[in-house]
VOGU-3710 file (C-alpha; in Angstrom, 3 decimals, decimal comma):
1> xxxxxxxxxx> 2,656/-33,816/78,599  5,970/-35,629/78,661  8,945/-34,695/76,574  8,539/-37,778/74,413  4,901/-36,810/73,658  6,043/-33,178/72,838  8,719/-34,457/70,544  6,200/-36,737/68,832  3,802/-33,848/68,378  6,669/-31,624/67,036
11> xxxxxxxxxx> 7,605/-34,348/64,584  4,127/-34,816/63,429  3,657/-31,040/62,909  7,032/-30,859/61,004  5,950/-33,795/58,843  2,669/-32,031/58,162  4,417/-28,781/57,291  6,953/-30,582/55,201  4,090/-32,153/53,158  2,419/-28,798/52,814
21> xxxxxxxxxx> 5,633/-27,210/51,648  6,137/-29,975/49,091  2,586/-29,439/47,872  3,153/-25,656/47,514  6,515/-26,216/45,776  4,794/-28,683/43,338  2,036/-26,044/42,582  4,656/-23,359/42,114  6,644/-25,544/39,801  3,573/-26,383/37,776
31> xxxxxxxxxx> 2,616/-22,664/37,594  6,131/-21,699/36,406  6,101/-24,377/33,854  2,670/-23,161/32,426  3,909/-19,554/32,648  6,980/-20,452/30,631  4,989/-22,074/27,951  2,669/-19,069/27,840  5,607/-16,740/27,618  7,085/-18,711/24,737
41> xxxxxxxxxx> 3,786/-18,583/22,893  3,630/-14,768/23,331  7,246/-14,422/22,260  6,544/-16,531/19,149  3,629/-14,284/18,265  5,421/-11,033/18,923  8,984/-11,673/17,640  10,468/-12,825/14,283  11,271/-16,443/13,815  14,721/-16,601/12,253
51> xxxxxxxxxx> 14,401/-20,304/11,618  11,226/-20,131/9,554  11,574/-16,602/8,342  8,098/-15,787/9,664  7,520/-12,216/10,861  6,247/-11,485/14,271  3,453/-9,119/15,162  5,862/-6,252/16,032  7,390/-6,397/12,552  4,061/-6,836/10,893
61> xxxxxxxxxx> 2,585/-3,792/12,594  5,659/-1,763/11,717  5,364/-2,781/8,088  1,751/-2,083/8,075  2,213/1,420/9,575  4,850/2,059/6,894  2,455/1,044/4,145  -0,396/3,143/5,602  1,888/6,109/5,789  2,914/5,670/2,209
71> xxxxxxxxxx> -0,713/5,259/1,085  -1,652/8,483/2,966  1,221/10,357/1,208  0,247/8,876/-2,142  -3,387/9,969/-1,530  -2,188/13,545/-0,690  -0,086/13,640/-3,851  -3,002/12,412/-5,973  -5,338/15,091/-4,560  -2,618/17,717/-5,142
81> xxxxxxxxxx> -2,210/16,601/-8,773  -6,054/16,501/-9,309  -6,415/20,007/-7,829  -3,463/21,226/-10,079  -5,107/19,684/-13,221  -8,521/21,066/-12,263  -6,948/24,490/-11,867  -5,065/24,195/-15,112  -8,236/23,006/-16,906  -10,168/26,022/-15,486
91> xxxxxxxxxx> -7,429/28,388/-16,741  -7,350/26,745/-20,129  -11,081/26,922/-20,348  -10,971/30,656/-19,600  -8,295/31,234/-22,148  -10,171/29,288/-24,855  -13,489/31,088/-24,076  -11,582/34,384/-24,098  -10,033/33,627/-27,585  -13,369/32,455/-28,957
101> xxxx> -15,242/35,462/-27,751  -12,572/37,831/-29,327  -12,597/35,930/-32,625  -16,248/36,810/-33,145
//
């Protein structure tokens, strides 16, 4: 094989490799573009939008957890009050029945 043939073969190989690199670079660019769009969508879902005033998922979950916690506390307080009222009612009932039984 002559030097000229070797150079021609090297150039053809370089040309093929350059085309392959260009194809890979194009695919990578397309992937990065799609990934950026996906990341932006995820960010819009998760974070607050100051322009529209819409809450993101993180804020919504935090607010929901706060409300659930408050409801659980309110439920405990209501049960406590109901128990106290039942206890007071039972004591009042005993006092009334004791007074009635001593009147006779």
